[in-house]
C-alpha positions, 0 to 999 in steps of 0.5 A: 138323162140331159133333157136339154141335149140339142135337137136332133137334125130334122130331115126332110126325107123319111128315114132312120135316125139314131138318138142317144140317151137324153137327146131331145128329138123336138121340144114344145112348140116347134114346127113339125114336118115328121112323124116317128115310128120308134124302132127300138128303145124308149122315149119320153113324152113331157111339157116344161113347166116353171122349174120342172116338167110334166111327164106325159108318157113313156113310149116304147118299140112300135109306138108313134110319135109326132103324128098329131101336129100332121092333124093340126088345122092351125099350124104344125107345131109340136104340143109337147117335147120328146126325149130319148131314154135309152138309145133309140132308132127311130124311123122318120116318115115326112108329112110330104109321104103322109099327104100321098097316102092320105090322098089314096085312101077312101073318103069315108075312111079318111073323114074317120082318121081326120074326126078321130085325130080332131077329138084327140087333139082337143082332148090333149088341149082340155089336159094342157089348160089343167095342167096350166091351172093346177100343177106348179112347181119350186124354183128348187124342183128336182126330178127325183124328190125323196118320196119318190126315191123311197117308193121306187127302192121299196118297191124293187125290194117288195118284187125282188123278194116276193117274186124274184127267182134265185140262180147262180148267185143272182136274183131275177125278175120280169121288169112286167112284174115290178112295173104292176107293183110300180104304177099300179099299187105304187103309183109311180111315175113311168118315166121316174121309174125308167130313169132310176132302173137305168141310173141303177144299171149305171151305178152297177147295182142291176143288170139289164137283159133281155128274156130271149123267149118273149123279148121282155126286160128282166132285171137282176141283182146280186143282193135285193137287201140293198134296195131296203139299206138304201130305203131305209137311209132316204127315208130317214134322211126325209125327216131330217133338218138339212143341217142334220143330213148327210152331205158329202160333196162331189169333190168329198166323194173323191178324197173318200175314195182316195181315203179308203185306197190308203186303208188297203193292206193297213191294221184295222183296230177296232174298226179304224185305220190311220190315214196320213191325209197330206199325201192324198192333199199333195196327190190332188195337187200333182193333178190339178185336181182342186181338191184341198183339206176342206173338201173332206170336211163332210166325211168328217161332219158325217163321223166317217174319221175322227179329228185331224193329227198333226205330226212334228214335220207338219204331217196331217193324219187321221183315224178312218172308221173303215167299217162305218164308212165302207156300210155307208160309202156305197148309199153316199155313192147313189146319192151323188149320182141321184143329185147329178141327175136333179142337178142337169134336170134342174139346169135343163129346164131354168 
């Protein structure tokens, strides 16, 4: 989710607004003239902090947001930032329309609403002060820390294997069961859980659907053990020195994809296939992709291939450890997808 997306265009009249995933509805400190009701989708409330941000809450269909600015006696400004997690439809209600509604209320009921709103506003202010005093972020801020990834993958493996239902070659589980373990037992941040699941869906590792009976969210996957494999990998990476960690750049990932394509249909001997790297480099050059042999070094360091070999006609080749590479490539692809999310969020908060 691109936290830095442009804020939604403000509308003075009440109406429906549609937001794309990652789009900002408003930022902390913005002037406010409307409140909103979520009609469809999910949104997150957060507060920027240094190079990162403090997650406040995840709101879903039927919930209200932006109402606190209406009751601020000093200035109508946003106390937090708000962005879409999924595609969202929200109903915008202008403060002018609220004024008319409040004017029609019985005085005692109007007093009750104002009192409750004032108490909540003061509570929010105390929470903000505590966050300012106790929460810090380093310059190398990451939205998905290694510990977050390990916890979420552990939750997914545990819940799918112990509570999931297997049918038609897939495993199914209601999201509410996963949520119980994630939030109440593993103490996973809800916004991170939601975004992690969306990332898994984008990478085709899970599918997200809706139960027709109760309209709840259902997750499915072909192989829950994949979560366990990933969990072991990321947990192992946490204990390694930086120079020992698997580091496959985006360019190297593209190079690996082409190398795997070149392996198709060729004879595999002891898990290895000889591939001409010069041919791949020429293809990259033809499409002006800016990928050269040096970009394949990460694959070499990871033992995905052997030493380079030079032929008499100056063609460069290597033996691809194809069996090992095929086992590891899903991890590589997902690791880089996580890195992209972290980089986007770090840039947005810089």
